[in-house]
C-alpha positions in Angstrom: 38.8 82.2 -11.8 37.4 78.7 -11.1 39.3 76.1 -9.2 40.9 73.3 -11.2 39.1 70.0 -10.7 41.4 67.0 -10.6 40.8 64.7 -13.6 40.3 61.8 -11.2 37.2 63.4 -9.7 33.7 62.2 -10.7 31.2 65.0 -10.8 28.0 63.0 -10.5 26.2 59.7 -10.6 25.7 59.9 -14.4 29.4 60.3 -15.0 30.1 57.5 -12.5 27.8 55.1 -14.3 29.6 55.9 -17.6 33.0 55.3 -16.1 32.0 51.8 -15.1 29.8 51.2 -18.1 26.6 50.3 -16.2 23.0 51.5 -16.4 21.2 53.5 -13.7 19.2 50.5 -12.6 22.2 48.2 -12.1 21.8 45.7 -9.3 24.5 45.0 -6.7 26.0 41.8 -8.2 26.3 43.5 -11.7 27.8 46.6 -10.2 30.4 44.5 -8.3 31.3 42.6 -11.4 31.7 45.8 -13.5 33.8 47.4 -10.8 36.2 44.4 -10.7 36.6 44.4 -14.4 37.2 48.2 -14.6 39.7 48.1 -11.8 41.6 45.2 -13.3 41.8 47.0 -16.7 42.9 50.3 -15.1 45.6 49.0 -12.7 48.7 51.1 -13.3 51.0 48.0 -12.8 49.3 46.2 -15.7 49.8 46.7 -19.4 47.4 49.5 -20.7 46.6 50.6 -17.1 46.6 54.2 -15.9 46.8 55.6 -12.4 44.4 58.5 -13.1 41.8 56.1 -14.6 42.3 53.7 -11.7 41.4 56.5 -9.2 38.4 57.5 -11.3 37.1 53.9 -11.3 37.3 53.7 -7.5 35.7 57.1 -7.1 32.9 56.2 -9.5 32.2 53.0 -7.6 32.0 54.7 -4.3 29.6 57.4 -5.6 27.2 54.8 -7.1 27.2 52.8 -3.9 26.4 56.0 -1.9 23.4 56.8 -4.1 22.0 53.3 -4.5 18.6 52.8 -2.9 18.0 50.0 -0.4 21.6 49.6 0.6 22.2 46.7 3.0 23.9 48.9 5.5 20.8 51.0 5.8 18.4 48.1 6.0 16.5 47.8 9.3 17.7 45.0 11.5 15.7 41.8 11.3 13.7 41.0 14.4 13.9 37.3 15.3 10.8 35.8 16.8 11.1 34.9 20.5 11.8 31.2 21.2 8.8 29.2 22.2 8.5 28.7 26.0 9.5 25.2 27.1 7.2 22.9 29.0 9.7 20.7 31.0 8.4 17.4 32.3 9.9 14.5 34.2 9.4 11.0 32.7 6.8 10.2 35.4 4.9 13.4 34.5 5.0 12.4 30.8 3.7 8.9 31.8 0.8 10.0 34.0 0.0 13.5 32.8 -1.6 16.0 35.2 -1.1 19.5 36.4 2.2 21.3 35.7 3.2 24.9 36.5 4.9 26.9 33.7 6.7 30.2 34.1 5.8 32.7 31.3 7.7 35.9 31.9 6.2 37.4 35.1 3.3 34.9 35.1 3.0 31.4 36.4 0.4 29.3 34.5 -1.0 26.0 35.6 -1.2 23.7 32.6 -3.0 20.3 32.3 -0.8 17.9 30.4 -2.2 14.7 28.7 -0.5 11.3 29.1 2.2 10.4 26.6 3.7 13.7 25.6 7.1 13.3 23.9 10.1 15.6 23.6 9.5 17.7 20.5 5.7 17.8 20.9 3.9 21.2 21.2 1.1 21.7 23.6 -1.4 24.5 22.7 -2.3 26.8 25.6 -5.5 28.6 24.6 -5.2 32.4 24.9 -2.0 31.9 26.8 0.0 34.7 25.2 0.2 38.1 26.7 -2.0 39.5 23.9 -4.6 36.8 24.3 -3.5 34.7 21.4 -2.9 31.0 21.6 0.5 30.0 22.9 2.4 26.8 21.9 4.7 25.2 24.5 7.6 23.1 23.3 7.8 19.9 25.3 11.1 18.7 26.8 11.3 15.5 28.9 14.3 15.7 31.3 15.9 12.8 33.1 14.9 12.4 36.7 15.3 9.8 39.5 17.3 7.5 37.2 14.7 7.5 34.5 15.1 9.1 31.0 13.1 9.3 27.8 14.1 9.2 24.2 11.4 9.1 21.6 8.7 6.7 22.7 11.0 4.7 25.0 12.2 5.0 28.6 15.6 4.0 29.9 16.9 3.1 33.4 19.6 1.0 35.1 19.2 -1.8 37.6 21.8 -3.5 39.8 22.2 -7.3 39.4 24.5 -9.7 41.4 27.7 -10.5 39.6 27.1 -14.2 40.1 23.8 -13.9 38.3 25.3 -11.9 35.5 27.9 -14.6 35.0 25.6 -17.7 35.4 22.4 -16.3 33.9 18.9 -16.7 35.2 15.8 -14.7 36.1 16.2 -11.0 37.1 13.6 -9.2 39.2 13.4 -5.5 38.2 11.5 -2.8 40.1 9.9 -0.5 37.5 7.4 2.3 37.6 4.7 -0.4 36.8 5.8 -2.6 39.6 8.1 -5.7 39.7 8.9 -7.3 36.3 10.9 -10.4 35.5 13.5 -10.8 32.8 15.8 -13.7 31.8 19.4 -13.3 31.0 21.9 -15.9 29.7 25.3 -16.7 31.0 28.2 -14.3 30.3 26.3 -11.8 28.1 28.4 -9.2 26.4 28.4 -5.8 28.3 26.5 -3.7 28.5 23.7 -6.1 29.2 20.3 -4.5 28.4 16.8 -6.0 28.5 13.6 -4.8 27.0 10.4 -4.7 28.8 7.7 -4.4 26.1 5.0 -1.7 26.5 6.5 -0.1 29.6 7.7 3.1 27.8 5.6 6.2 27.1 1.9 5.3 26.5 0.4 5.4 23.1 -0.8 8.9 22.0 -2.3 9.8 18.6 -0.4 7.9 15.9 2.5 7.0 18.3 2.5 3.5 19.6 3.4 2.7 23.2 7.1 2.6 23.8 9.3 0.1 25.7 11.4 0.3 28.8 15.1 -0.6 28.3 16.9 -1.6 31.4 20.7 -1.6 31.6 21.9 -4.3 34.1 24.9 -3.2 36.1 27.0 -5.7 38.2 26.7 -5.3 41.9 28.2 -6.9 45.0 27.0 -10.5 45.4 24.5 -11.4 48.1 24.5 -14.9 49.7 22.2 -17.5 48.3 19.4 -19.0 50.5 21.6 -22.0 51.5 24.6 -19.7 52.2 22.4 -17.5 54.3 21.2 -20.4 56.4 24.8 -21.5 56.9 25.8 -18.0 58.1 22.9 -18.0 60.6 23.9 -21.5 61.8 27.5 -20.5 62.5 26.4 -17.4 64.4 24.2 -19.4 66.8 26.3 -22.6 67.2 29.4 -21.3 68.9 32.4 -23.5 69.9 31.0 -23.9 73.4 27.7 -25.3 72.2 29.4 -27.7 69.8 31.6 -29.0 72.6 28.6 -29.5 75.0 
């Protein structure tokens, strides 16, 4: 005597497809929509629903999912490409170019960099990869020694006497290209920044030469030339000498 099969069982994929009313080549979105509609119609707490039919719908959906080819759960994991190695430069190295050592895994490679590289550029290293293929190094210019780079331009700070900041006048600034002069007006709104044209990163390809932006920061006042002479005079001419 054969065992009694519960009416909620689904004997095979063909029967499961019939329960949900879908074809054998149904895709995942259509299967999901058909299952939702069938479950909603069979819910026993709704008018016209039935508990037995509700269980059959769930069983049919599970059986179809188990036999669908190319299920997402069985798909091989995606292998993300390794990030490009970074060529880190100081602003001065970006200005002048030259030889830079780059660590590539267990190897250290000496790279010749041209003048004027910017953050975001890529430098091709011929046959630099482990398999002999070309390797592209992502350029990153990091701040160093008070100098930073953004795009084509360089940025730095320079201390200026508070009195000069208040009165205005000519400011002498020590830059990577030597001493440069700039004029400021009285009581400029902070932060006070001057632009020195053409002192940024050098022109390269379609990129024009950048500028150097200098933020002036107030510093302790130093005596003027006349005040300095007065200080020296008072140090030398003591009360005894004045009385003589």
